[in-house]
Structures are given as structure tokens and as C-alpha cells.
C-alpha positions in Angstrom: 18.9 11.2 -1.6 20.6 7.6 -1.1 21.9 5.1 -3.4 22.3 1.0 -3.4 23.4 -1.3 -5.3 22.3 -5.3 -4.5 25.2 -6.9 -5.3 23.0 -10.7 -5.5 20.2 -8.7 -7.9 23.2 -6.6 -9.7 20.6 -3.6 -8.8 21.4 0.4 -8.5 19.0 2.5 -6.6 19.0 5.5 -6.7 16.7 7.3 -4.2 15.8 10.9 -4.5 13.3 11.4 -1.9 13.4 9.6 1.6 9.5 10.0 2.1 6.8 7.9 2.5 4.9 7.8 -0.1 2.3 5.8 -3.3 5.1 5.2 -6.1 4.3 3.9 -9.2 6.9 2.6 -11.5 7.4 3.1 -15.0 10.0 1.2 -17.0 11.8 3.6 -19.5 14.1 1.1 -21.1 14.9 -3.5 -20.5 16.8 -2.0 -18.1 15.5 1.0 -15.7 12.4 1.7 -13.8 12.2 5.1 -12.2 9.5 5.4 -9.1 7.2 8.0 -10.1 5.8 10.3 -6.6 3.0 12.3 -5.3 3.7 15.3 -8.4 4.6 13.2 -10.9 8.2 14.1 -10.0 10.9 11.3 -10.0 11.8 10.2 -7.1 13.2 6.5 -7.3 15.6 5.3 -10.2 16.3 1.7 -10.3 19.3 -0.3 -12.9 18.8 -3.5 -13.1 22.2 -5.8 -14.6 23.7 -2.7 -13.1 27.0 -4.4 -13.4 26.4 -4.3 -17.6 25.2 -1.2 -18.1 27.1 1.5 -15.2 31.1 1.4 -14.4 30.2 -0.3 -10.0 34.4 0.3 -9.7 34.5 4.4 -10.0 30.9 4.7 -8.3 30.9 1.8 -5.6 31.3 1.4 -2.3 29.2 4.8 -2.0 28.5 5.0 0.7 26.2 9.3 -0.1 22.9 9.4 2.6 21.0 12.8 3.4 21.1 16.2 2.6 23.7 18.0 0.5 25.1 21.7 1.8 24.7 24.1 -0.3 27.5 24.4 -1.3 27.4 21.7 -3.0 23.6 21.5 -4.1 23.6 23.2 -7.6 
């Protein structure tokens, strides 16, 4: 999983699956777009106007990338 924030675009992106694959983007609200990949699985979540929708100061800075350890995966 990888979480990135673009302050110029005020866009937060949560990438759940790092594999290269074709995606279909589906807008589920004015500010949220889901990227759907193989087998209809969500591979990414895009939050537009992120600073208005998420408490970024609680979330950022975040530098998490990779696979959680087995103890943390529940």
C-alpha cells in the first residue's frame, strides 16, 4: 500500500495494489474516485479537495509503503 498527497492539486491517493494493470475509474461522489482493476477489485482511492475532506494534519506526514507485517494484518 502507498499513500501520497499532492499539495498543488490537493489530492490524496491511496494505492492498494502496486501491480501494473488496466483500471477503470469510477466517481462515487464529488470528491472520491475509485480505481477498479482486475476482478473488479479496488486498487486505488483518489480523494479530491483532500484538505477539505480529511484531517491531513493527523494523517500526514505519512511515508508508509509496502506490505504490512502478518501481526498487523487483520
